[in-house]
C-alpha positions in Angstrom: 153.0 -118.6 97.8 150.3 -116.7 99.6 152.6 -113.7 100.2 153.7 -113.7 96.6 150.1 -113.9 95.5 149.0 -111.0 97.7 151.9 -108.9 96.4 151.1 -109.7 92.7 147.4 -109.0 93.4 148.4 -105.6 94.9 150.6 -104.7 92.0 147.9 -105.7 89.6 145.3 -103.6 91.6 147.6 -100.6 91.4 148.1 -101.1 87.7 144.3 -101.5 87.2 143.6 -98.2 89.1 146.3 -96.3 87.3 145.6 -97.6 83.8 141.9 -97.9 84.1 142.1 -101.0 81.9 139.5 -103.5 82.9 141.5 -106.2 81.1 143.8 -106.4 84.2 140.9 -107.9 86.1 141.5 -111.2 84.3 145.1 -111.7 85.5 143.9 -110.7 89.0 141.2 -113.4 88.8 143.7 -116.0 87.7 146.1 -115.1 90.5 143.2 -115.4 93.0 142.3 -118.8 91.6 145.9 -120.1 91.8 146.1 -118.9 95.4 142.9 -120.6 96.3 144.1 -123.9 94.7 147.4 -123.6 96.7 145.5 -123.2 99.9 143.2 -126.1 99.1 146.1 -128.4 98.3 147.9 -127.4 101.5 144.7 -128.2 103.5 144.0 -131.5 101.7 147.6 -132.9 101.6 148.7 -134.1 105.0 152.4 -134.9 105.1 153.9 -137.7 107.2 155.5 -135.1 109.4 152.1 -133.5 110.0 150.5 -137.0 110.7 153.2 -137.7 113.3 152.7 -134.3 114.8 149.0 -135.1 115.1 149.8 -138.4 116.8 152.0 -136.6 119.4 149.3 -133.9 119.8 146.8 -136.7 120.5 149.2 -138.2 123.1 149.6 -134.9 124.9 145.9 -134.3 124.9 145.3 -137.8 126.3 148.0 -137.2 129.0 146.4 -134.0 130.1 143.0 -135.8 130.3 144.7 -138.6 132.3 143.3 -140.9 129.6 145.6 -144.0 129.7 143.7 -145.8 126.9 143.9 -142.7 124.8 147.7 -142.7 125.1 147.8 -146.5 124.4 145.7 -146.1 121.2 148.7 -144.3 119.6 151.2 -147.2 120.5 151.5 -150.2 118.2 149.8 -153.2 119.9 152.9 -155.2 119.0 155.1 -152.8 121.1 154.3 -154.6 124.4 157.4 -153.2 126.2 156.5 -149.6 125.4 152.9 -150.2 126.3 153.8 -151.7 129.7 156.2 -148.8 130.5 153.6 -146.2 129.5 150.9 -148.0 131.5 153.1 -148.1 134.6 154.2 -144.4 134.4 150.8 -142.9 133.5 148.8 -145.0 136.0 151.0 -143.5 138.8 150.5 -139.9 137.8 147.9 -137.2 137.7 149.1 -135.0 134.8 148.0 -131.4 134.7 149.9 -130.2 131.6 151.9 -131.8 128.8 153.7 -130.0 126.0 156.1 -130.8 123.2 158.7 -128.4 121.9 161.4 -128.4 119.3 159.9 -131.3 117.3 162.1 -132.7 114.5 160.8 -135.6 112.4 162.8 -137.9 110.0 160.9 -140.3 107.8 162.4 -143.3 106.0 160.1 -144.2 103.1 162.5 -146.9 101.9 162.0 -149.1 104.9 159.1 -151.6 104.8 156.9 -150.6 106.5 158.0 -147.0 106.4 159.5 -145.8 109.7 160.1 -142.5 111.3 161.7 -141.0 114.3 160.6 -137.9 116.2 163.0 -136.0 118.5 161.6 -133.4 120.8 161.6 -131.8 124.2 158.7 -132.9 126.4 157.4 -131.1 129.5 155.0 -132.8 131.8 153.6 -131.2 135.0 151.6 -133.2 137.5 151.5 -135.2 140.7 153.3 -138.5 141.0 151.5 -140.9 143.3 154.3 -143.4 143.7 156.5 -143.9 146.7 160.0 -142.6 147.2 161.8 -139.4 146.2 159.9 -138.9 142.9 156.5 -138.8 144.7 154.7 -135.4 144.9 154.0 -132.5 142.6 156.6 -131.4 140.0 157.6 -130.9 136.4 159.7 -133.1 134.1 161.6 -131.4 131.2 163.3 -134.0 129.2 164.5 -134.8 125.7 162.8 -137.8 123.9 163.3 -139.8 120.8 160.2 -141.7 119.7 160.2 -144.4 117.0 157.2 -144.9 114.7 156.1 -147.2 111.9 153.3 -146.9 109.4 150.5 -149.5 110.0 147.5 -149.5 107.7 148.0 -145.9 106.8 148.4 -144.7 110.4 151.6 -143.8 112.2 152.0 -145.8 115.5 154.6 -145.4 118.2 156.8 -148.5 118.6 159.5 -147.4 121.1 161.1 -144.4 122.7 164.3 -143.3 124.4 164.3 -140.9 127.3 167.5 -138.9 126.7 167.4 -137.3 130.1 166.9 -133.8 131.5 168.0 -130.8 129.5 171.3 -129.3 130.4 170.9 -126.3 132.7 167.3 -127.2 133.7 166.4 -128.9 136.9 163.5 -131.1 137.6 161.2 -130.4 140.5 
């Protein structure tokens, strides 16, 4: 819409200059108002996908801050299994970087409560303090599917599936 509005404004500006008719300023003003309204609506309306992306951004920020409670805030309190798994994994790590790539979100508004599923590639760098072969510094690059449901107007994670490392990538 913005590109179309800018093009229309440009054409109207050329027509105004060539014709010298001040009357063309009115359509230019209307196009500018419509473009402003479109931008305002886009900023004010937050879609479910955008809300879920914000949750995942909050999780990655909390992971990079090594803030376990910050991560747990995004998990439904009723999802005790997921909370325990995350608590165990995060408490054994010092994370230096966390990123999400290739995010795809599907929302089912017909379910009660509404549910969603996010599929993405996650990359986590850090130092694992546990014992065994996984201990030490490294990077995980894996595919995840995370389940969500809508609770009191907020999307909360309820479960996840670690779908394993990406083909062709090795974990350090």
